[in-house]
N, C-alpha and C positions, 0 to 999 in steps of 0.2 A: 476578549475575543475566544471563542471557541476553534480548537485546532481538530483535524481529523487525521487518523493514522489511516492508512489502508494497505488491501493487499490488490493487486491484479493479477489476473490469470491472462498471461501471453502466450502468444505464438509459440509451437513448438514446446510445450508443456514448461514453460519458465514462470516464474514469480517475481513480482514486482513489488516492493515495500517503498512507501513514502509518508510526508505527510504535508498537510496543507491548510490554508482556511477556508478554503471555497473546492471541495471535491467536485462539483460540475466542472467548473473551469479549468481543473487541473488535468481531469480526466477526457476533457476535449483538447487540451494539448498534447497528453500522450497519444491520444488518437490521430492527431492532424500531423505527428511525428517531429512537434516542435523542436528548436534548437536546445531548449532546457532538457529535453527528453531522451537523453543520449541510448539509454538503453531501450528502451522503445520505440525507438527509429527502426531498432535492429528487430526486436521482436514485440511487433503490435498487439495491443491488450485487445482481449475478445470480450471482458467483462472487469468489474469490480466484485472480487471474492468477497472480501470482508471489510467492514471498518468498523473504526471505535470515535468518537469524540470526547476529546477530554479539554480540559479547563486553560492549560498554558503549553505556550511552546517549548519549554523546559520538560515537560512530561510528555509532549508529543516526540521530541527527539530522544528522550530514553526509551519508549515503547518502541521506535523504530528500529533504535540501536539493539534491542533486547529482540525483535522479530527477524532482523536481518542475520543475527546470531546463530537462529533455528536452523535444524536441517529441512530439507525439503519436506521430509516426511513430518516433521512437529507441525510447519507451515500449512499443510494440508489438514492436520487434526486439528488446527485452529481455526481453519476456514471451515472446516465441519461443525465445529463448535466455539463459537467466536468468545462464549462468556467465560469459557477457560483462562482467558487471557486477565491477569488480574490487573487491573488498573492502579 
């Protein structure tokens, strides 16, 4: 089952990073302010800024962790050029 790591551009210039098996469903949960999406209840998403499909949950979790450790400037550069993320 493929996993997707994604970055959302949210209100107040915030960025959110996560992973899922169903990006459409998960984005809808963020937009609706689901109880599963605490950060995006406070800062509703504007759009999916970038996403990467990976082959395993383990890899998705590793990439999510790497992205979350990046500075905002690095994340914005990654959004501009998604291919720079080495899978």
